[in-house]
N, C-alpha and C positions, 0 to 999 in steps of 0.2 A: 504494500500500500504506500503510495507516495503522499508526502505531507505537503500541505500548503505552506507558503512562506510564513504565515502567521503562526502555525503550529510549530514550525522550526524556531521561531522567535520565542515562543513560550517555553519550549524545551531547553533552549540555550540559556536564557536569562531568567526564567521563572516569571512569576506574576509581577513582582516588584519591577523587574526590568521592562516588562511590557507596559506597565503603567507609566514608568518614567518616559518611555518613548511616546506614549499617547499624550502626556502633558507637554513634551518638548517637540511635538510634531511640527515641522516647519510650516506646513500649510495652515495648521490651526493657529500657530503663533502669528503668521503673516496676516491672517484674517483678523485676529485681535488687534494687531497694529494698525491695519487699515481702518477698522472701526474707531480706534482711538484717535487717529489723525483726523478723521472726518468729524468726530464729536468735538475735538479741540477747535477745528476750523469754524464750525457752527457757533461754538461758544464765543470765539473771538469776534465774530461778526456782530454779535449782540452788543458788544462794548462800543460799537460805532455810534450808538444812540447818544453817547456823551459828546460826540464831536460837535454837533450843532450848538449846544449851549456854550461850548468853549469859543466857537467862532462868533457867536453873538456878543460875548464879553469883549472879544477883540474889536469888533466893529463899534462897540459903544465906547471904545477908548480905554477899556480896562486891560491893557496889554499885559501888565504884570500878573494879574490874576489868571488871565488866559494862558500865559506861558506856564505858570505854576501848575494850573489844573492839567494842562497837556502833559507836563513831565510826570505828574502823579499818575495820570491815566496810563502812560507808557510803562512806568514802573509796575503798576498793578497788573497790566496785561502780560508783561514779561514774567512776573512771578507766577501767574496762573499757568502760562504756557510752559515755563521752566519746570514747574512742579510735575507736569505730566511727562516732560522729556527726560528729566533727571531721575526721578524716583521710579517711574514705570511700574507702580504697583497696580494690581487689578487684572493681571493675566490669569490664565487657568491654574497655574501652579500656586499662585498666591491665594486665590479664592478657595481652591479645593483643599490645600494642605495647610492653610493658615500660617504662611511664612511670616517670620518676624518683620516688623515694619522698621523703616529708617526714622528714628526719632527726630531727625532734623526737620521733618515735616512740620513739627510744632513751631519751629522758628519761622518757617514760611507762613504758617497760619497767623502767627502774631504780627508779622510784617503786613500781611494782607489786611488784617483788622485795622492796623494803624493807617494804611493807605486808604482804606474805605472811609474811615473817619475824616481823613484829610479831604477826600473827594466830596463828602457830604458838606463839610465846612466850607469848601470853596464853591461848589456848584449847587448846593441846597438839595431839595427833595429829589431832583432829577437823578442824583447819584445814589440814592438810597437802595435801589435794587442790586447794587454791586455786592451787597451782603449775601446775595444768593451764591455768588462765586466763592465766597469763603466757605459756605456750606458744601458746595460741590467739590472743592478741593479736599475737604475733610472726608466726604462720602467716598471718594475714589482712592484715597490714600490711607485711610484708617480702617481698622476692623469695624464691623457693624455697630458694636456697642459703643465704642468711643466716638465714632462719627455720629451716632444717634444723640450723644450728649451735645456735640457741637451744633447739630441741627436744632435741638431743643433751645439752646441759648440764642441762636439766630431767630427762631420763631418768637420767643418771648421778647427779644429786643425789638423786633419789627412791630409786635403788637403794642408794646409800651410807648413807642415813639409818639403816636397821636395823643396818648394820655398825658405824657410828660411835656409835650410841646403843643398844646391844643390851639394856640393862636398863631401858629407859624405855618408856613407852606408845607412843613413836614406832616401836618395833620391831614393833608389831602392825599396821602399815599393810599392806594387801594387796599382794602382789608385783606383780600385774597392773596396779595403778594407774600404775606407772611407764611402762607401754607405751601408755596412753591417748593421750598427745600424739603418739606415733609414728603411731598409727592415724589420728588427725585429719590429721596432716601428709601421710600417704600419700593419704588421700582427697582432700585439697586439691590435691595434685599431679596426681592423675588428673583432677580437675575442670578444672584449668588446661589440661592437655593436651587435654581435650575441647573447651574453649573455643577453643584455638588451631587445632585441626583444623577446627572449625566455621567459624572466620573464614577459614582457608585455602580452605575450600569456597566460602564467599561470595565471596572474592577471585577464585577461578577462574571462578565463574559470571559475575561482572561482566566479567572479561576476555573470556570467550566471547561474551557479549552484545555487547561492543564490537566484536569481530571480525565477528560476524554483521551488525551494523549497517554496518560499513565495507564488507563484501561486498555488502550490499543496495544501498548508495549506488553502489558501483562498477558493479554490474549495471544499475541503473536509468539511470545517466548514460551508460553504454555504449550501452544500447538506445535511449535517447532521441536522443543525439547521432549515433549511428551511422546510425539511420534518417533523421533530419532532414537530416544533412549529405549523405547519399547522394541524397536527393530534391532537395536544393538544387543539388548538382552537376549532376544530370541536367537540371533545369529551366534552369540557367544556360547549359549547352551548347545546349539547345534555343532559348533566347532569342537566343543569338549567331547561330544559323543563321537565325532568323526576322527578325533585325534589318533585313536588306536586302530581304526579300520581303514581310513582313507586320509592319509596325512596331506596329500596334495589338495584335496577339497577343503580340509580343515584350514589350511593356510589361505585358501581363496576366501573362505568365510571370514577369517580374521582380517584379511585385506579389506573386505567389504565393511567390517566393523570400523577400521581406521578411516575409511572414506566417509562413512556416515558420521563419525565423530567430527571430522574436519568440516563436513557440510553443515552439521548442527552449529558448530562454533561460528562459521561464516554467516549462517542464517541469523544467529543472535546479533552479530555485529551489524548486519544489514538492517535488522529490525530496529535496533537502537538508533541507527543512522537514518531510519525512515525510508530506505531505498529498496526494501525487499519486495519482490513480486512473486506471486504464486500463480501458476497456470494449471488449468485442468488437465492438459495433456501430460505435463510433468508429474502431477500427483497420481494420474492413472498408472504411469510407469513405476513410480515409487510403490504404489499399492500392490501392483503385480509382484514386484520383488519381495515386499514385506510379507504378503500372504503366502507366497511360496516358501519362504524361509520358515514360517510358522506352520507349515504343512496344512494349510487351509486351501481347499479348492476354490478357485476364483473364476467367476463368470463376469468378465469385464468387456466393455465395448472395445473393439479393435481400433475404430476410428470414431471420433466425436466431432460434431460441428464446433465452430468457434463462437459460443454463445456470448451475449453481451455481459453476462455475469460469470464469465469463466473463472475469474479470480476468486469470487465468492464460492463457487461450486468446488474449486480446488481446496479451499479451507474446509468446507463441509466434508469432502471426501477424506482429507487427511485425518480429521478428528474422528470420523466414523470408523475408518479402518483401524486407527489406533485403539479404539474401544473394542472392536471385534477381536483384535489380537490379544489385548490385555485382559479383558473381562469376560468375554462371551463363551469361551471354550467351544466355539463353533467349528464345524467341519466344512462349511460351505458359505461363500459370500457372493452376492450378486450386486452389480452396480448398473443402474439404468440412468441415462442422461437424455434430457430433451432441451429445447431452447429455453424453457422457463422453469425447469425443475431437475433435481438430482435425487436419486433414491438409492440407499444402501440397505440391503436386506441380508440377514444372516440367520442361521438355524441354531443359534446358541441358547444361552440361559434366559434370554428375554430382557424386558425392560428393568427388572429388579437388579440385574447384574451391573447396570450403569447408573443406577439411582444415586449411589454414593461415590461416584467416580471422580469427584472434584469439580474444578471450575471450568473444565473443558466445554461441557454442554452449555453451561451458562454463558460463556464467552461466545459460543457458536450462535446461540439465540440472539445475542446482542448484535453480532455481525449481520445475521439475516434480517433482523428487525430494522437495522440501520439502512438496509437496501430496500426496505418496503415490503419484505417478504415474510413468510412464516416457516417455522421449523416444527415438525410434528414427529413424535415418537409413538409407535404403535406396535402391537403384537400381531403378526399375520397368522393366518390359519396354519396350523402345524407347529406353532411356537416360533421362538426366535425374536428378532427385533427388526423393525423397519424404521429407518431414519430418512425423512423426506424434507427437503428444503425446496420451497417454491416461491417464485417471484412473479409479479405482474408481467403480462406479456407486452 
């Protein structure tokens, strides 16, 4: 069975490595950067509403105030933009894994508050909405709880302004303006929760893939070693009996034992490497040799078509023949193959003989089920066992 690249990644680095790659995925990070740049661009555009009041002051002859307000606005915009460019918090790794924050952001927030007050002092109520930018920087650079405190302070401050200065232009600030930071904070919180749920889903998928890969290796190793060791045992016993009567044949049997042992070792290596392929024709040849060594008469098809599920049928044949040799005490075994099914019938002890034979049949059922088919075990007329795997046509 060949592995996909993703399964190779799981096997090589484990779940934690796969999650790290998911969090550091270049396309994901590039998308986050593009969204960040777009959001920053939109935010900077909104600061242009302060340019007309500055121009009006200049035209009224208040050049000093206009220049001062312009410099403050430039500094404010530079701090907002710089906070997103320098600190770069808010990516998938920060949101999901709660990475530690750069505490220098508090200095930036303090400077923004100072510049906000300076803008309000210079330009009046027109500059009051810049408080929203203070909240936004906190929302995108602090954990949810700490940014929530900053948003609460901004909310209270904007609500208190009309109360503390009722006879000034500051009292004309719309009431709803105070709740804009709250809406942004709530939207950000929902976004973070969505990111964390998505990462949890990725983590669970990675763990499931790792479990599936382990089960695959366990099934393959069981099937390879179970079959090979069974045949090795039979051939070794045969060689012992022949040693005193036919030394040449005994040597030939032991040579087969060596070959089978090497093939089993190579099979295990290929399985761990995810490169092992099983073919129905190859398993029919192996079954013919193994059954003959066990002195079991075999009725096997001389030629078989190349079914779409040839690899699956090869695994079924391998496990079924292993059970015939190891558990059934059968004298005869028949194999029938069609385009959608394979059937192995013996005249041995029946279904009770393989009921406690280990994980082979369990793994076989999983293989067949994964291909959308069914595996059935039944006792035919006259006794014995019929193992049949069928898949949709």
